[in-house]
DRENDO-783045 format. One record per atom (N, C-alpha, C): atom name; residue in one letter; x, y, z. Coordinates in Angstrom, 2 decimals, always signed. Each point is the difference from the previous one (the first is absolute). Example, Ala and Ser with C-alpha at 12.3 -4.5 7.8 and 13.67 -1.06 7.14 Angstrom:
! residues 2
<atom: N type: A u: +13.19 v: -5.69 w: +7.80> $
<atom: CA type: A u: -0.89 v: +1.19 w: +0.00> $
<atom: C type: A u: +0.90 v: +1.20 w: +0.00> $
<atom: N type: S u: -0.35 v: +1.05 w: -0.72> $
<atom: CA type: S u: +0.82 v: +1.19 w: +0.06> $
<atom: C type: S u: -0.77 v: +1.09 w: +0.73> $
***
This chain:
! residues 99
<atom: N type: X u: +0.83 v: -1.17 w: -0.02> $
<atom: CA type: X u: -0.84 v: +1.17 w: -0.03> $
<atom: C type: X u: +0.90 v: +1.27 w: +0.07> $
<atom: N type: X u: -0.51 v: +1.04 w: -0.63> $
<atom: CA type: X u: +0.62 v: +1.29 w: +0.05> $
<atom: C type: X u: -0.94 v: +0.95 w: +0.75> $
<atom: N type: X u: +0.57 v: +0.69 w: +1.03> $
<atom: CA type: X u: -0.78 v: +0.95 w: +0.75> $
<atom: C type: X u: +0.57 v: +1.39 w: -0.19> $
<atom: N type: X u: -0.83 v: +0.91 w: -0.44> $
<atom: CA type: X u: +0.41 v: +1.38 w: -0.20> $
<atom: C type: X u: -0.61 v: +0.87 w: +1.12> $
<atom: N type: X u: +0.89 v: +0.61 w: +0.82> $
<atom: CA type: X u: -0.43 v: +0.77 w: +1.12> $
<atom: C type: X u: +0.73 v: +1.35 w: +0.00> $
<atom: N type: X u: -0.57 v: +1.01 w: +0.66> $
<atom: CA type: X u: +0.63 v: +1.30 w: +0.15> $
<atom: C type: X u: +1.33 v: -0.15 w: +0.66> $
<atom: N type: X u: +0.97 v: +0.79 w: -0.39> $
<atom: CA type: X u: +1.37 v: -0.08 w: +0.58> $
<atom: C type: X u: +0.02 v: +0.25 w: +1.48> $
<atom: N type: X u: -0.90 v: +0.80 w: +0.49> $
<atom: CA type: X u: +0.00 v: +0.30 w: +1.45> $
<atom: C type: X u: -0.81 v: -0.96 w: +0.83> $
<atom: N type: X u: -0.48 v: -1.09 w: -0.57> $
<atom: CA type: X u: -0.81 v: -0.97 w: +0.70> $
<atom: C type: X u: +0.80 v: -1.33 w: +0.07> $
<atom: N type: X u: -0.49 v: -0.88 w: +0.81> $
<atom: CA type: X u: +0.60 v: -1.39 w: +0.12> $
<atom: C type: X u: -1.04 v: -1.02 w: -0.40> $
<atom: N type: X u: +0.44 v: -1.05 w: -0.70> $
<atom: CA type: X u: -0.91 v: -1.07 w: -0.38> $
<atom: C type: X u: -0.37 v: -0.80 w: +1.21> $
<atom: N type: X u: -1.31 v: -0.21 w: +0.19> $
<atom: CA type: X u: -0.57 v: -0.77 w: +1.05> $
<atom: C type: X u: -0.10 v: -1.41 w: -0.55> $
<atom: N type: X u: +0.87 v: -0.95 w: +0.37> $
<atom: CA type: X u: +0.01 v: -1.33 w: -0.57> $
<atom: C type: X u: -1.30 v: -0.76 w: +0.22> $
<atom: N type: X u: -0.60 v: +0.22 w: +1.16> $
<atom: CA type: X u: -1.31 v: -0.69 w: +0.29> $
<atom: C type: X u: -1.06 v: +0.51 w: -0.93> $
<atom: N type: X u: -0.10 v: +1.38 w: -0.17> $
<atom: CA type: X u: -0.99 v: +0.59 w: -0.86> $
<atom: C type: X u: +0.25 v: -0.51 w: -1.46> $
<atom: N type: X u: +1.24 v: -0.03 w: -0.44> $
<atom: CA type: X u: +0.35 v: -0.40 w: -1.34> $
<atom: C type: X u: -0.41 v: -1.47 w: -0.23> $
<atom: N type: X u: +0.26 v: -0.83 w: +0.98> $
<atom: CA type: X u: -0.40 v: -1.42 w: -0.09> $
<atom: C type: X u: -1.53 v: -0.10 w: -0.14> $
<atom: N type: X u: -0.74 v: +0.77 w: +0.81> $
<atom: CA type: X u: -1.46 v: -0.02 w: -0.16> $
<atom: C type: X u: -0.42 v: +0.48 w: -1.39> $
<atom: N type: X u: +0.66 v: +1.01 w: -0.53> $
<atom: CA type: X u: -0.39 v: +0.54 w: -1.30> $
<atom: C type: X u: +0.14 v: -1.04 w: -1.10> $
<atom: N type: X u: +1.05 v: -0.85 w: +0.14> $
<atom: CA type: X u: +0.25 v: -1.00 w: -1.10> $
<atom: C type: X u: -0.58 v: -1.38 w: +0.32> $
<atom: N type: X u: -0.65 v: -0.15 w: +1.14> $
<atom: CA type: X u: -0.64 v: -1.25 w: +0.39> $
<atom: C type: X u: +1.01 v: -1.05 w: +0.47> $
<atom: N type: X u: +1.11 v: +0.42 w: +0.56> $
<atom: CA type: X u: +0.98 v: -0.91 w: +0.56> $
<atom: C type: X u: -0.04 v: +0.01 w: +1.48> $
<atom: N type: X u: +0.49 v: -1.09 w: +0.63> $
<atom: CA type: X u: +0.06 v: -0.04 w: +1.45> $
<atom: C type: X u: +1.07 v: +0.95 w: +0.52> $
<atom: N type: X u: +1.12 v: +0.03 w: -0.68> $
<atom: CA type: X u: +1.09 v: +0.92 w: +0.38> $
<atom: C type: X u: +0.91 v: +0.22 w: -1.21> $
<atom: N type: X u: +0.76 v: +1.09 w: +0.02> $
<atom: CA type: X u: +0.98 v: +0.28 w: -1.08> $
<atom: C type: X u: +1.21 v: +0.55 w: +0.69> $
<atom: N type: X u: +1.11 v: -0.01 w: -0.78> $
<atom: CA type: X u: +1.20 v: +0.61 w: +0.54> $
<atom: C type: X u: +0.77 v: +0.64 w: -1.17> $
<atom: N type: X u: +0.87 v: +0.92 w: +0.36> $
<atom: CA type: X u: +0.75 v: +0.70 w: -1.04> $
<atom: C type: X u: +1.08 v: -0.92 w: -0.56> $
<atom: N type: X u: +0.37 v: +0.19 w: -1.25> $
<atom: CA type: X u: +1.06 v: -0.80 w: -0.61> $
<atom: C type: X u: +1.32 v: +0.54 w: +0.48> $
<atom: N type: X u: +0.88 v: -0.88 w: +0.49> $
<atom: CA type: X u: +1.37 v: +0.47 w: +0.38> $
<atom: C type: X u: +0.68 v: +0.61 w: -1.20> $
<atom: N type: X u: +0.85 v: +0.99 w: +0.22> $
<atom: CA type: X u: +0.65 v: +0.70 w: -1.09> $
<atom: C type: X u: +0.80 v: -0.94 w: -0.88> $
<atom: N type: X u: +0.65 v: -1.02 w: +0.57> $
<atom: CA type: X u: +0.77 v: -1.00 w: -0.73> $
<atom: C type: X u: -0.80 v: -0.77 w: -1.02> $
<atom: N type: X u: -1.26 v: -0.20 w: +0.28> $
<atom: CA type: X u: -0.90 v: -0.81 w: -0.92> $
<atom: C type: X u: -0.76 v: +0.85 w: -0.99> $
<atom: N type: X u: +0.01 v: +1.35 w: +0.18> $
<atom: CA type: X u: -0.76 v: +0.88 w: -0.81> $
<atom: C type: X u: +0.35 v: -0.11 w: -1.47> $
<atom: N type: X u: +1.26 v: +0.14 w: -0.38> $
<atom: CA type: X u: +0.40 v: +0.00 w: -1.42> $
<atom: C type: X u: -0.33 v: -1.39 w: -0.65> $
<atom: N type: X u: +0.37 v: -1.14 w: +0.54> $
<atom: CA type: X u: -0.31 v: -1.25 w: -0.69> $
<atom: C type: X u: -1.52 v: -0.28 w: -0.13> $
<atom: N type: X u: -0.73 v: +0.46 w: +0.98> $
<atom: CA type: X u: -1.48 v: -0.24 w: -0.01> $
<atom: C type: X u: -0.75 v: +0.98 w: -0.90> $
<atom: N type: X u: +0.38 v: +1.23 w: +0.06> $
<atom: CA type: X u: -0.80 v: +1.02 w: -0.69> $
<atom: C type: X u: +0.67 v: +0.61 w: -1.20> $
<atom: N type: X u: +1.34 v: -0.09 w: -0.09> $
<atom: CA type: X u: +0.77 v: +0.74 w: -1.06> $
<atom: C type: X u: +0.33 v: +1.41 w: +0.36> $
<atom: N type: X u: -0.36 v: +0.41 w: +1.21> $
<atom: CA type: X u: +0.26 v: +1.38 w: +0.45> $
<atom: C type: X u: +1.14 v: +0.00 w: +1.03> $
<atom: N type: X u: +0.78 v: +1.10 w: +0.02> $
<atom: CA type: X u: +0.97 v: +0.18 w: +1.05> $
<atom: C type: X u: -0.72 v: +0.86 w: +1.09> $
<atom: N type: X u: +0.51 v: -0.11 w: +1.22> $
<atom: CA type: X u: -0.59 v: +0.82 w: +1.08> $
<atom: C type: X u: +0.15 v: +1.51 w: -0.36> $
<atom: N type: X u: -1.13 v: +0.65 w: +0.09> $
<atom: CA type: X u: -0.03 v: +1.47 w: -0.28> $
<atom: C type: X u: -0.51 v: +0.24 w: -1.45> $
<atom: N type: X u: -0.16 v: -1.01 w: -0.81> $
<atom: CA type: X u: -0.52 v: +0.17 w: -1.38> $
<atom: C type: X u: -1.33 v: -0.75 w: -0.18> $
<atom: N type: X u: -0.67 v: -0.32 w: +1.12> $
<atom: CA type: X u: -1.23 v: -0.75 w: -0.11> $
<atom: C type: X u: -1.14 v: +0.93 w: -0.44> $
<atom: N type: X u: -0.83 v: -0.51 w: -0.86> $
<atom: CA type: X u: -1.03 v: +0.83 w: -0.61> $
<atom: C type: X u: -1.16 v: -0.85 w: -0.44> $
<atom: N type: X u: -1.23 v: +0.53 w: +0.03> $
<atom: CA type: X u: -1.14 v: -0.74 w: -0.63> $
<atom: C type: X u: +0.08 v: +0.12 w: -1.50> $
<atom: N type: X u: +0.89 v: +0.84 w: -0.53> $
<atom: CA type: X u: +0.00 v: +0.29 w: -1.46> $
<atom: C type: X u: +1.06 v: -0.97 w: -0.67> $
<atom: N type: X u: -0.40 v: -0.70 w: -0.99> $
<atom: CA type: X u: +0.90 v: -0.78 w: -0.81> $
<atom: C type: X u: +0.61 v: -1.22 w: +0.74> $
<atom: N type: X u: -0.74 v: -0.63 w: +0.91> $
<atom: CA type: X u: +0.55 v: -1.15 w: +0.72> $
<atom: C type: X u: +0.38 v: -1.13 w: -0.96> $
<atom: N type: X u: +1.08 v: -0.64 w: +0.26> $
<atom: CA type: X u: +0.40 v: -1.17 w: -0.80> $
<atom: C type: X u: -1.01 v: -1.14 w: +0.15> $
<atom: N type: X u: -0.54 v: -0.11 w: +1.18> $
<atom: CA type: X u: -1.08 v: -1.01 w: +0.26> $
<atom: C type: X u: -1.21 v: +0.84 w: +0.59> $
<atom: N type: X u: -1.14 v: -0.31 w: -0.54> $
<atom: CA type: X u: -1.16 v: +0.74 w: +0.50> $
<atom: C type: X u: -0.49 v: -0.48 w: +1.33> $
<atom: N type: X u: +0.19 v: +0.80 w: +1.04> $
<atom: CA type: X u: -0.45 v: -0.30 w: +1.33> $
<atom: C type: X u: -1.24 v: +0.78 w: +0.23> $
<atom: N type: X u: -1.03 v: -0.52 w: +0.74> $
<atom: CA type: X u: -1.18 v: +0.76 w: +0.38> $
<atom: C type: X u: +0.46 v: +1.20 w: +0.79> $
<atom: N type: X u: -0.53 v: +1.19 w: -0.34> $
<atom: CA type: X u: +0.43 v: +1.26 w: +0.57> $
<atom: C type: X u: -1.11 v: +0.66 w: +0.76> $
<atom: N type: X u: +0.30 v: +0.42 w: +1.21> $
<atom: CA type: X u: -0.99 v: +0.63 w: +0.91> $
<atom: C type: X u: +0.56 v: +1.37 w: +0.33> $
<atom: N type: X u: -0.92 v: +1.01 w: +0.01> $
<atom: CA type: X u: +0.35 v: +1.39 w: +0.29> $
<atom: C type: X u: -0.71 v: +0.35 w: +1.33> $
<atom: N type: X u: +0.76 v: +0.69 w: +0.88> $
<atom: CA type: X u: -0.56 v: +0.50 w: +1.21> $
<atom: C type: X u: -1.17 v: +0.94 w: -0.31> $
<atom: N type: X u: -1.06 v: -0.07 w: +0.75> $
<atom: CA type: X u: -1.16 v: +0.86 w: -0.29> $
<atom: C type: X u: +0.28 v: +1.49 w: +0.02> $
<atom: N type: X u: +1.08 v: +0.41 w: +0.62> $
<atom: CA type: X u: +0.41 v: +1.43 w: +0.02> $
<atom: C type: X u: +0.25 v: +0.56 w: -1.36> $
<atom: N type: X u: +0.33 v: -0.90 w: -1.02> $
<atom: CA type: X u: +0.33 v: +0.58 w: -1.30> $
<atom: C type: X u: -1.16 v: +0.70 w: -0.67> $
<atom: N type: X u: -1.23 v: -0.35 w: +0.37> $
<atom: CA type: X u: -1.12 v: +0.65 w: -0.60> $
<atom: C type: X u: -0.18 v: +1.48 w: +0.46> $
<atom: N type: X u: +0.78 v: +0.41 w: +0.96> $
<atom: CA type: X u: -0.10 v: +1.38 w: +0.57> $
<atom: C type: X u: +0.91 v: +0.97 w: -0.74> $
<atom: N type: X u: +0.83 v: -0.50 w: -0.89> $
<atom: CA type: X u: +0.94 v: +0.88 w: -0.69> $
<atom: C type: X u: -0.29 v: +0.06 w: -1.52> $
<atom: N type: X u: +0.35 v: +1.09 w: -0.66> $
<atom: CA type: X u: -0.15 v: +0.14 w: -1.46> $
<atom: C type: X u: +1.03 v: -0.75 w: -0.74> $
<atom: N type: X u: +1.23 v: +0.05 w: +0.48> $
<atom: CA type: X u: +1.14 v: -0.74 w: -0.63> $
<atom: C type: X u: +0.85 v: -0.65 w: +1.05> $
<atom: N type: X u: +0.70 v: -1.01 w: -0.37> $
<atom: CA type: X u: +0.97 v: -0.65 w: +0.87> $
<atom: C type: X u: +1.22 v: -0.29 w: -0.75> $
<atom: N type: X u: +1.11 v: -0.16 w: +0.75> $
<atom: CA type: X u: +1.31 v: -0.27 w: -0.61> $
<atom: C type: X u: +0.39 v: -1.39 w: +0.47> $
<atom: N type: X u: +0.37 v: -0.86 w: -0.95> $
<atom: CA type: X u: +0.49 v: -1.33 w: +0.41> $
<atom: C type: X u: +1.21 v: -0.36 w: -0.85> $
<atom: N type: X u: +0.66 v: -1.01 w: +0.41> $
<atom: CA type: X u: +1.19 v: -0.44 w: -0.76> $
<atom: C type: X u: -0.44 v: -0.41 w: -1.37> $
<atom: N type: X u: +0.86 v: +0.33 w: -1.02> $
<atom: CA type: X u: -0.29 v: -0.39 w: -1.34> $
<atom: C type: X u: +0.68 v: -1.34 w: -0.36> $
<atom: N type: X u: +0.52 v: -0.65 w: +1.03> $
<atom: CA type: X u: +0.52 v: -1.35 w: -0.20> $
<atom: C type: X u: +1.51 v: -0.06 w: -0.10> $
<atom: N type: X u: +0.67 v: +1.10 w: +0.16> $
<atom: CA type: X u: +1.43 v: +0.08 w: -0.08> $
<atom: C type: X u: +0.42 v: +1.06 w: +1.06> $
<atom: N type: X u: +1.07 v: -0.36 w: +0.73> $
<atom: CA type: X u: +0.47 v: +0.91 w: +1.10> $
<atom: C type: X u: +0.28 v: +1.38 w: -0.61> $
<atom: N type: X u: -0.54 v: +1.00 w: +0.65> $
<atom: CA type: X u: +0.18 v: +1.37 w: -0.43> $
<atom: C type: X u: -1.02 v: +0.55 w: -0.99> $
<atom: N type: X u: -0.93 v: -0.86 w: -0.41> $
<atom: CA type: X u: -1.01 v: +0.45 w: -0.96> $
<atom: C type: X u: -1.34 v: -0.12 w: +0.62> $
<atom: N type: X u: -0.78 v: +1.06 w: -0.07> $
<atom: CA type: X u: -1.37 v: +0.08 w: +0.48> $
<atom: C type: X u: -0.96 v: +0.41 w: -1.04> $
<atom: N type: X u: -1.31 v: -0.27 w: +0.24> $
<atom: CA type: X u: -0.99 v: +0.45 w: -0.90> $
<atom: C type: X u: -1.11 v: +0.65 w: +0.88> $
<atom: N type: X u: -0.57 v: +1.10 w: -0.51> $
<atom: CA type: X u: -1.09 v: +0.61 w: +0.70> $
<atom: C type: X u: -1.28 v: -0.31 w: -0.83> $
<atom: N type: X u: -1.03 v: -0.48 w: +0.70> $
<atom: CA type: X u: -1.15 v: -0.51 w: -0.65> $
<atom: C type: X u: -1.23 v: +0.18 w: +0.88> $
<atom: N type: X u: -1.18 v: +0.10 w: -0.64> $
<atom: CA type: X u: -1.23 v: +0.01 w: +0.77> $
<atom: C type: X u: -0.22 v: -1.39 w: +0.54> $
<atom: N type: X u: -0.35 v: -0.14 w: +1.27> $
<atom: CA type: X u: -0.21 v: -1.33 w: +0.60> $
<atom: C type: X u: -0.95 v: -0.88 w: -0.80> $
<atom: N type: X u: -1.11 v: +0.56 w: -0.46> $
<atom: CA type: X u: -0.97 v: -0.79 w: -0.72> $
<atom: C type: X u: +0.63 v: -0.57 w: -1.29> $
<atom: N type: X u: +0.85 v: +0.77 w: -0.66> $
<atom: CA type: X u: +0.65 v: -0.48 w: -1.24> $
<atom: C type: X u: +0.95 v: -1.18 w: +0.32> $
<atom: N type: X u: +0.78 v: +0.17 w: +1.10> $
<atom: CA type: X u: +0.97 v: -1.06 w: +0.33> $
<atom: C type: X u: -0.73 v: -1.27 w: +0.44> $
<atom: N type: X u: -1.08 v: +0.20 w: +0.77> $
<atom: CA type: X u: -0.74 v: -1.19 w: +0.42> $
<atom: C type: X u: -0.61 v: -0.72 w: -1.14> $
<atom: N type: X u: -0.57 v: +0.72 w: -0.94> $
<atom: CA type: X u: -0.54 v: -0.58 w: -1.23> $
<atom: C type: X u: +1.10 v: -0.72 w: -0.84> $
<atom: N type: X u: +1.16 v: +0.68 w: -0.12> $
<atom: CA type: X u: +1.05 v: -0.54 w: -0.80> $
<atom: C type: X u: +0.49 v: -1.37 w: +0.48> $
<atom: N type: X u: +0.09 v: -0.17 w: +1.35> $
<atom: CA type: X u: +0.53 v: -1.20 w: +0.59> $
<atom: C type: X u: -1.05 v: -1.01 w: +0.43> $
<atom: N type: X u: -1.30 v: +0.38 w: -0.16> $
<atom: CA type: X u: -1.07 v: -0.84 w: +0.46> $
<atom: C type: X u: -0.04 v: -0.10 w: +1.50> $
<atom: N type: X u: +0.36 v: +1.13 w: +0.67> $
<atom: CA type: X u: +0.08 v: +0.03 w: +1.48> $
<atom: C type: X u: -1.34 v: +0.11 w: +0.67> $
<atom: N type: X u: +0.08 v: -0.17 w: +1.30> $
<atom: CA type: X u: -1.17 v: +0.16 w: +0.90> $
<atom: C type: X u: +0.40 v: +0.93 w: +1.11> $
<atom: N type: X u: -1.02 v: +0.67 w: +0.54> $
<atom: CA type: X u: +0.13 v: +0.84 w: +1.21> $
<atom: C type: X u: -0.31 v: -0.82 w: +1.25> $
<atom: N type: X u: +0.83 v: +0.19 w: +1.05> $
<atom: CA type: X u: -0.22 v: -0.78 w: +1.24> $
<atom: C type: X u: +0.52 v: +0.77 w: +1.18> $
<atom: N type: X u: -0.49 v: -0.38 w: +1.18> $
<atom: CA type: X u: +0.54 v: +0.58 w: +1.27> $
<atom: C type: X u: +1.33 v: -0.75 w: +0.25> $
<atom: N type: X u: +1.13 v: +0.68 w: -0.10> $
<atom: CA type: X u: +1.27 v: -0.63 w: +0.07> $
<atom: C type: X u: +0.97 v: +0.59 w: +1.06> $
<atom: N type: X u: -0.28 v: +1.15 w: +0.49> $
<atom: CA type: X u: +0.99 v: +0.70 w: +0.84> $
<atom: C type: X u: -0.35 v: +0.03 w: +1.48> $
<atom: N type: X u: +1.07 v: +0.17 w: +0.82> $
<atom: CA type: X u: -0.23 v: +0.11 w: +1.42> $
<atom: C type: X u: -0.45 v: +1.38 w: +0.32> $
<atom: N type: X u: -0.80 v: +0.11 w: +1.03> $
<atom: CA type: X u: -0.51 v: +1.32 w: +0.41> $
<atom: C type: X u: +1.00 v: +0.75 w: +0.83> $
***
């Protein structure tokens, strides 16, 4: 799964597990990230994934006109309307962050 959350928030693993219908989930250790996803740490993005993972966006994204996310390569970002990015990747909105 890919979870897109605001930079100033933290992913709530229990909420994320509920959102995807799993009992529990955990973060991928940095050492396994590249072989599993094709991304290096810091270059993860819902855009142009080598393997299509289900993508979930924190419900806070609907409160902004545009958002900036990684463009899939370290040092490259893209500014986009949340609705456009969600439609592009077939994403879903969910309660994902800690209060």
